[in-house]
C-alpha angles and dihedrals in degrees: 000000000000096000097048116128091222099085102166091130093067100031093083093056094042093050091068091055098077116212114250133195120263113290109253125225094010103146117231126217097230090197090068118084123204088258091051089059095057113091114191116211109228093207098162129138095225139042090233095058091044093050089050090055092048092053091047099045103029092105095043105053137045104225140008120228118217112198137176099284096054096037091053090047101043108015121201091336088085090067090055091048091053092049091046095051106033147017092234125122124244126242111199103206101183093135090219111218114169141095112311096251093052092048093045090056093048092050091047088054090054092058092089092067105060096240118193098199134012126188133219131177112258091206093084093064138230096319093066096036093051092046090058094043091051093048106045117103121247111283095030115107125206119226121193116218106225108187123340114254090231090068130085132187093274094054091052090058090048091059094050104265113145108277090219093058109096115225091237090052089052092051091048092048091052092044090056089047089053093050093048089051094054100255116157093225149320142260110233140151123267088248091068104031096092092051091048092055093044099042106030113023141317090212094065115099110242117204114189124199124175091073115167117176112217089240096053129089121206112187118218089005113195094191112104107176103053139155139172126269091251096049094047091053093043089053093053108273113155095196133013126206119218127181123148099029088062101031097050096041120116085237111025092185092055091046091052091048092050091053092048089054089050089053092049090054092048092048090052092049091048092051093049091055097041 
């Protein structure tokens, strides 16, 4: 279970992410509480299950992420369910990846639902990124997906990316592309977030998925570049996305609260060293 204290299944992956001291001079948005920074992934197969989770966790997380599985199953009804059962914002994580005109139309259609964040793949270049930035309604922020957290260096080579291009360099390249295109931020792994803040821009919003608390166990985990909630925040993440460690926990509310406390501690450590 996700809240088991025996966390051997994640220790191997976490060991390769070496702890680092708090990131210095990373500005904090004082308007964001620790809870505001926790995004819960509503990865459920039905609207009913998702709505139950929203009702249960609405006072314990900051935003709800709607991805492909739930949107295909429930459609726009999920946005109404979130608004009906909580005061949380909505993160539309469709990772748009198509020709600019098609994506522009899809983003325009989402304007009716008061979306806080929308994602688009950075790999298609400035044309697609600018099309989305120019189309979103006021109040919606565009996040560019750099490299999926399920990928490692070896997989990049398998899909034809230059074997001499380091994964971190690719993430930095796409982050600069996102910034030049007017995106508000990026989605990256916790492994790269410190480098993004230091090398590209501290003003960019960094949203970090692939979060695995040291106390959580995620069987058959497909996430490769992972980190803990505390380490992600210490290294400069503005938001973290957590799904299975909360969703599969014996007590999801307790799991969410535990992660929020970890974020609080990390924010304190970050402020002390800034």
